[in-house]
N, C-alpha and C positions, 0 to 999 in steps of 0.2 A: 824213809823206811816206814815210819809210823803211818804215813798217808797211804802207802802201798798196802800195808797190812789191813788198813781200814777198808780199802777198796775190795780186797780179796774177801774180807769178812762179809761185806755187803753183798757181793756176788754169791757167796755160799748161802746166805740167808734167803736171798731172792730165789735162787735155784731150788732150795729145799721147799720154800713156800709154794712155788709153782708146781713142783712134783706132788706134794701132798694135797694141794688145792684141787688138782685135776683128779686125784683119787676120790676126794669128797664129792666132786661133781659127778663122777661115774656112779658113786653110791646113790646120790640123789636121783639120778636118771632111772634107777631101778623102779622108782615110784612115780614115774611120769609116763603116761597119765596115771591116775589113781590106780594103784596096784596092791591088792591085798594078798597076793600069792607068794610074796617074798618070805624067806625063811624067818626073819625077825618077827613078823606079825603072826606067822603060823605057830610060833612057839609061845605067843602071848594069849592067854585066855581073855584078857581085857580087850583084845583087838575087836571083839564083837560089840563093845560098848560104844555108843555114838560119840559121847564126849571125849573118849580116848582116841577114837579115830580122827576127830577134828583136831585135837591137840597134837597128835602124832604128825599128821600131814602138814599142819601149820608150822610145826617146829622144823620139820625136814626142809620144806620149801623156803621158809624165811631165813633159816640159819646159814644156808649156803650164800645168800646175798650179803649178809653182814660179814661173813668170813672174807669175801672178796672185796667189798667196798671199804671195809675197815682197814685193810692193808694199804690201800691207796692213800688213806688219810695220814699215814705215817711217813710218806715220802716227802722229804723236806722241800724240794724245789716245787712240788705241787702246792704245798701249803703256802709258800711264799709268793709264787707267781700267779696262782689261781685261787685267790682268797675267797671269792664268791662261790666258786665251785666247791671249795673245801667246806664252806658253811652249808651248802645245799646237800652235799653228800653226807656230811656229818649229821645233819638234821634227819635225813632218811635213815641213817644207821641207828640213831637214837629211837626214832619212832617205831622202827621194826622190832627192836629189842624190847622196848617198854610195852608195846601193845600186842606183839605176836610171839617172838622167840622166847623171852623169859617166862611169861605166863604159861605158854604151852609146855615149856620145859619143866615148870613146877608140877603141872598135871602129870606129865610123863614120869617125873621123879617119884611121885607118890606111888606109881605102879611099877617102879623100876625092878629089874631082876636083881637077885642076890640077897634078898631079905632086908631087914630093917636098916642096917648100917649103910648098905648101898643106896637105899632109898633116901636116907638122911643126907648122904653126900650129894646126890643129885638135887635135892631140895635146897640145901644150903647154897650150892653153886648157882642155882636159878635165882635165888633171893639176892645174893651178892651181885650177880650180873645185873639185875634190875637196879639195885642201889648205886653201884659204881657208875652205871651209865647215866642215871638221873642226876647224880652229883656232878658228873662231868658236864652235862648239859646246862645245869643251873649255874655252874661256875663260868661257863662261856657267856651266858646271858649277863652275868654280873661283871664281865670283863676281867675275871681272875684267870688269866690264861695259863699260868703255871699250874694252878690246881686243876684246871680243865685238862691239861696234858697228862698230869699224874693219874687222874681217875679214868681218863680214856685209855691210858696204858693198862690199868688194872682191868678195865672192862674188856679190852681186846685180848688180854691174856686169858680171860675166861672163854671168850669166843674161840680162841685157838685150842681149847681143851678137846674139841671134837677131833683135832688132829693128834694132839699129844696122847690122848687115851689110846688111840689105835697104834701109835708109835711105841708106847711103853708095853702094850700088849704083845706086839711083835718081838720086842727085845726080850721080854720075860719068857715067852714061849720058845725063843731061839736059844736061850741060855739055860733055863731050868725046865724041869718036867713037872710043873705044878698041875693039879687038876684044873680044867677050864674054868670052873666057877670060882675057885680060889684066885686064879689070875684075874678074873673079872672084878672080884671084890677089892683087889689091890689097885687096879688101874682106875677104878671109878673115883678113888681118892687122889691117887698120885697124879692123874691127868690134869686136874685143875690146881691142886695145891702147888705142884712144882712150877707151873706157869705163873701163878700169883707170886710166889717167892722170887722168881726171876724178874718179874715186873717191878716188884718193890726194890730189888737190888739195882735195877737199871735206873729207876727214878732217883735213888740215893746217889748213885755214881754221877748222874747228870747234874744233880744239885751240888755235889762237891766240886765238880769241874767248873761250874758257873761261879761258885764262891771263890775259887782260886783265881779265876780270870778277873773277878772284880777287885780282889786284893792286889 
């Protein structure tokens, strides 16, 4: 029974990911090729700044890749059967975040909508994203694979905030009638904090299960 529930849970997770991932791909395709006429950029006065444009398109184009390849890294049979591929894809994930996605996210966060606290949220998220990914990478290099798994879980939880932010926005708009900017100020925090809390809980549950199996 437990095995069957686990299978059902995995199917639900994969299905949900595929659904939201394809939505993110469609959003990204709005900017391919370089397109400055979409609503988000038209509402941003900073969109005329060259460094903001570079950061924006770098973040949009790179983040969709880490969203997709990061998910592959957590599929157990791929990790076990294709270890070399796991290392190559993982290295690509790390390099994209450290050199493209997180730095560009920090620049975008500085100019984020919603005022100081929204900007603070985006900047904290970008910094944590960088730190968690770097720790995960260094842990793998030092062959501390448990720590590597833990921090890669935290890193990917922040990667998924692109999805959770939009999901929470949809839920709030569907249930309450908050002003759009108030909703935005809530989801910019909720989107990544919820994911990070869930990631920490998952790591702790796995740690407890492993400890019980050892005993």
